[in-house]
C-alpha positions in Angstrom: 11.3 0.2 -3.1 14.4 -1.2 -1.4 15.4 -3.9 -3.9 17.8 -5.8 -1.6 15.3 -6.2 1.2 12.7 -9.0 1.0 9.3 -7.7 2.4 7.5 -9.7 5.1 4.2 -11.0 3.9 1.5 -10.0 6.4 -2.3 -10.5 6.6 -4.4 -7.4 6.3 -5.9 -8.1 9.8 -2.4 -7.4 11.2 -2.1 -4.0 9.7 -4.1 -2.2 12.4 -1.4 -3.1 14.9 1.4 -1.4 13.0 2.8 2.0 13.7 3.3 4.3 10.7 5.7 7.3 10.7 4.5 10.4 8.9 7.6 10.6 6.6 7.1 9.9 2.9 9.0 6.7 1.8 9.4 7.9 -1.8 11.7 10.8 -2.6 11.3 11.0 -6.3 8.3 12.9 -7.7 8.1 10.4 -10.7 7.9 7.5 -8.3 5.1 9.2 -6.3 3.2 9.9 -9.5 3.6 6.3 -10.6 2.4 5.1 -7.2 -0.7 7.3 -7.5 -1.5 5.9 -11.0 -1.1 2.3 -9.8 -3.2 2.9 -6.7 -6.0 4.1 -8.9 -5.6 1.1 -11.2 -5.6 -1.2 -8.2 -8.8 0.5 -6.9 -10.5 0.0 -10.2 -9.5 -3.7 -10.3 -10.8 -4.2 -6.8 -14.1 -2.5 -7.3 -14.9 -3.8 -10.8 -13.2 -7.2 -10.9 -12.6 -8.0 -7.2 -9.0 -8.5 -8.1 -6.3 -8.5 -5.4 -3.1 -6.5 -5.7 0.2 -6.7 -3.8 0.9 -3.6 -1.7 4.5 -3.0 -0.6 4.6 -0.7 2.4 6.8 0.2 5.3 5.8 0.7 8.9 8.2 1.8 11.6 10.0 -1.5 11.6 10.4 -3.0 8.2 9.2 -3.4 4.6 6.0 -5.5 4.3 3.7 -6.9 1.7 0.0 -7.6 1.8 -2.1 -9.2 -0.9 -5.6 -7.7 -0.8 -8.3 -5.7 -2.6 -8.2 -1.9 -2.4 -11.7 -0.8 -1.4 -11.2 3.0 -1.4 -8.6 5.7 -1.5 -8.7 9.0 0.3 -6.2 11.9 0.0 -4.0 10.2 2.6 -5.0 6.6 3.0 -5.7 3.3 1.2 -8.8 1.7 2.7 -8.9 -2.1 2.7 -11.6 -4.5 3.9 -12.8 -4.0 7.5 -11.8 -0.3 7.4 -8.1 -1.3 7.6 -6.0 1.6 6.5 -2.5 2.2 5.2 -1.1 5.7 4.9 -0.3 6.4 1.2 3.0 8.0 2.1 4.1 4.7 3.5 3.4 2.7 0.3 6.5 1.9 -1.9 4.6 0.3 -4.8 1.7 -1.7 -5.9 2.0 -4.9 -8.1 -1.1 -5.4 -10.2 
């Protein structure tokens, strides 16, 4: 994640309005592996304990943050409440 940039806090209802480029935001394989592990932890926390996580992601404009529950994960997308989706390749990190 870009440490010097403060992400904009957004509501999950706004995410469907964002445009997401197809380019992966992480370049390091270890960072991608860590992201995958944290996504799975976040999914478990959401489904078992109804805990929210902070998801740091980037659309075509800026770095953003949303505090929400992860409902499901597919090969390419995080699925949030109300079928809101974020492409996994646009996620910088997840704070649990």
